[in-house]
N, C-alpha and C positions, 0 to 999 in steps of 0.2 A: 141196447148197446149197439147191436148191429145196425139198427135203424139210424142211430146218431152218426155212426161212421159213414153210412151211405149219404146222409145229408151233408156231412162235412166235405165228403168227396165231391158231391154235386156242386156245392158252393165254390170249392177250389177250382173245379173245371170251368164254371161260369165266370169266375174272376179272371182266369187265364184267357178265356175267350174274349172278354172285354178288353183286356190288356193288349191282346194281339190285334184286335180291330182298331183300337185307339192308335197303336203303333203304325198300323198300315195307313190309317187316315193321316197321321202326322207326316209320314214320309211321302204321301202322294203329292204330286206337283199341283200347285195352286192353279186354278183356271186362268188362262191368259186374259189380260185386261183388254177390253175392246174400246174403240174410240169412234166417235161420229165426226165426219168432216163435211160441213156445209160448204158447198161451192156455189157462189153467187155471181151473177153477171147481168148486164143490161140488154144484151141483144136477144134476138128471137130464137125460139127452139129450131133446131135443124141447121143453124148457121155453123161455120167451122169452129167458132169458139165454144158453142154449146156442145157440138159433137165431140170436141176435144175433151171437155170436162167429163162427159159421160164415159168416153173411152178411158180416160185417166182413172176415174173411179172404179171401173170394171177391172182394169189391169192392176190397180193398187190393191184391190180386194184379193186378187189371186196372189200377188207378190207377198202379201202379209197374212195369207191363210184366213182371210175374213176378219182380221183384227182391226182394220180400219174400214168403216162403211161410209161411203160418200153419198151425199144427197145434193142434187143439182137444182138450183133455183134460178131460172132464166127470166128474161124480160123485165128486169128491175123489180121483181117481186119483193126483194129485201131492200129496195131503195135505189137511188141513182148511184153513179160511180163514187161520188164523194161519200155518201152515206155507207156504202158497202166497204170502202177502204177504212173509214172510221170504225166500222164494226170489226174489221180484221185487227185493227190496232187494239181495240178493247177486248177482243177474244170472243165476241158474241157471234162472229162469222169466222169460220176457220180458214177460208181461202177465197181468192178471186183471181181472175185474169182480166187485166185492163191495159189500155195503151199507156205508155210511160208518161204521156202528157198530163194524165190525171194525177200524177205524183207531184205536179207543180206546186201545190199547196202543202205538200207533206215533206218532200225532199227534192227541191228543184234541180239538184245536181243531175238527176236521172233524165231530165228533159234535154240533155245534150243529144239524145237519140232522135229528138224531134226537129233538129235544125234542118232547114232546107238545103238542098244540094250538098249534103254531107256524104251520102252513100251512092255508089253508082247503080246499084240494083238491090233487090230484096235478098238475094243470096249472100252478098257481102254484108248487108245489114245484120242478117241473122248470125253469120259467123263472128262478126266483130262483137255483137252484143253478148255472145256466149263465150268469148275469149277470156283470157286471164284478166284483161283490162275491164271487160264488161262485168265479170263476177266481182272484181274489186269495187266497181261502182255500185253493184247490187248490195254490197255489205254496208253501204252508207245509210240504208234505211233501217238497219237493225236497231239503232237507238231510238227509232220512232215506233218500235213495236211491230215491225214487219220483217219477216224472213223471206228474202228473195231466193227462188229456187231455179228459175229458168226464164229465158227470153224467147219469144216466138216472132217470126216474121209474119206480120198480119196482112200487109198489102201496100201497094203503091198509092200515093195520094194524087187525086185529081180534083177538078172543080165541077161542082154541080150548082148552076146559078140560074137566075131568072133573066140574065142578059148575056150576050156573047162575050167571050174573053179571048183576046189575042195578044194583049200586051199589058204590062203593069198599070198603065194609065187607065185601062178600062175599069179598074177598081176605085178610081177616084171618087171619094164621098160615099161609096156604097157600104152599107152595114153588112158585115159577114159574120156568121156564127163561127165561134172558135172554141176549141177546148181551152181550159183555164191556164195552160202553161204560159208564163211570161214571154218565152221565146216565140210562141205562136202568135201572141198578141202583137209582138214587135214585128213579126214577119208580115202580117197584114198591113200594119202601119207603114212598113217600108214600101209597100205597093200602092199606098194611098187610100186604103180602105179603113173603115171604122170597125174594129173587131168587137164582137159582143160575146163574152163568155156565156156559155149556155149548156145545160145538160143535153145529152144526146136525145133523151126521150121527149124533149120539148121542141126539138128542131123542126119537125115536119109542120106542125101547126104554126110555128113562128114564120116559116117561109110562106106558107099558105096565106097568112094574115098580113104579110108585108113587113113584119117586124125586122126581118133580115132578108137579104137578097140571095143567100146561098151559103155554101160551106166548101171546105176541102174534105174529101172522103174517098174511101176505096170503092171500087165498082160493085163489090158484093153487097155492101150495105145500102148503096144507092138503089140497087135493084130490089133487094129483099124488102126494104121498108118503103119502097115506091116513092122515093124522093123525086124520081123523074116526072112524077105527076105535077109537082109544084115548082120544080127547077129543071126545065126542059133543055137547057143548054149544058151539054157535057163536054168538058175540055180535058183532053188526054195530055197530062203534063209530066208525070213521074218526078215532080219537084221535091219529093220527100217520101219517106216510108214510115208506115205505122209499125211500131215495135211493141208487142204485148209483153207485159211483165206478169209472171206467175208469182203471186205473193201469198204467203201463209202467215197466219197469226203467230207471232213469236211466243206469246203466252201459251198457246196451244202446243206449238212445236216443242217448246222447252219441257213440257210435261210428258212428251213421248219417250219411250225407251230408246236407247241409241239405235237399235236395229230398225225400228220404225221410222226414226228420223232419216236414216239412210235410204229407206224405201221411198219415202215421200219425195226426196230429192232425185233419186235415181229414176223413178218412173216419169217425173216431169221432164227430165233431160232426155230420156229415151224417146219422147214424142216430138222432139224438136224437128227432125227431118219429116215426120208425118205431117205436122202442122204446116211446114213450108210447102210441101207438095199440094196440100189442100188449098193453100193460099193461091197458088198458081192456077189450079184447076177452077176454083171458085171465081176468081177474077175474070178469067177468060170466058167462062160460061155465062156469067152475069152480064158482061159487056155485050156478048153476042145476042143475048135475049133483048137487051135494050136497043141495040142497033136494028133489030127486026121491027121495031115500032116506027110508025110513020110520023109520030108527033115529037120525036126526040131529035134534037139537032146536035150533031157530034163534030168536034174539031180536034185534030191532033196538032199540037204546036210544031211549027217548023223549027229547024235548028237555030235560026236567027231569033225566032220568038222565044224559044227556050232559053237562049243565051241572055236575052233581055231580062227575063225573070231572075236568072242566076246573078247577073250583074247587080240588079236592084236589091239582092238579098245579102250582099257581102257584110253589111253592117249588123245583121242579125247574129252572126257568129261572135262579133265583138261585144254585142250586147249581152250574150250569154256569159262571157267571161267577166264582163263588168258587174253583172248581177250576182255572180257566184264567187267573186274574189279569186284569190290565188289558187285555191283548190279547183275551182271551176276552169280556170285557164289551163291548169295542168291536165285535167281530164280531157279537155278539148284537144290539146296537143297529143295526148296519148291515143285518143280515139282516131284522130287524123292519121297518125303514124300507123296504127293498126289497120285502118282502111287501105292505106298504101300497100302495106305488107300483104294483106289478104285479097287484094285486087289483081295480083300477078297471076 
């Protein structure tokens, strides 16, 4: 009798313990979900874009307590710019940073940033791109599966060619590598050149083999990818500015909890001034290194030469509005107004 009582008491205690453990487990918070963010780009390791992605990944991990883990894939490991952007659309790549010109085949409205002689300097370009008008423009790509989170001032445009450049007529009949934006193709045509749309990763060999005679590019990439070896004429022009677009896969972004969505955007925008300063330092250091070489021929456009290129480019702005209809014309006017406002 006593033994049976002891057994029943033991069973009751065991049941109670199981109940308490189950209750504790049920009330314990579920482990936070973690997400992987593949960041892909086409330029070389150590470049400002690559450094920015690594810094972004590190900071984002801290901001989210490790819930988002970033992996950076440089040098076109996941494809050229077009393939990477398509991967972002599909959700197979979570994010990339690329010049707005590469959005020409996806959402050409964004290529307003690539118009020649639109911004007076890289500071104004960065401020305008990240203004209310720039963010309104960024939202145009959401229907294409892309979430825009920030713009970065990447650098001023210059010419690296196999022939000397002093005036638009020097481009007559020359084949020039161009990014695929229709406005940039029109820009080279306005100067008399024959533009050839080409992936950045193919450009060095194309110049070396005589397929094209040069390109417009920023000093940093001309130096780091040794374009000066095959296009020894460097012409300092500031005729336009590269603006990078930080884009995230909308499929991936929409799956994130709201707090992580905010973190993804906030960290990208927090790095805008960092990227801008890197741009300035990188450009100056790269040009100084190339000018130290005896085989490089450098020319800075005079005011008169610069004005000749500007005057020859006026039709490119009209072409952008023509290609993009009423909405394109509206964005162009909004951007011009914002440039005027932010140049004071």
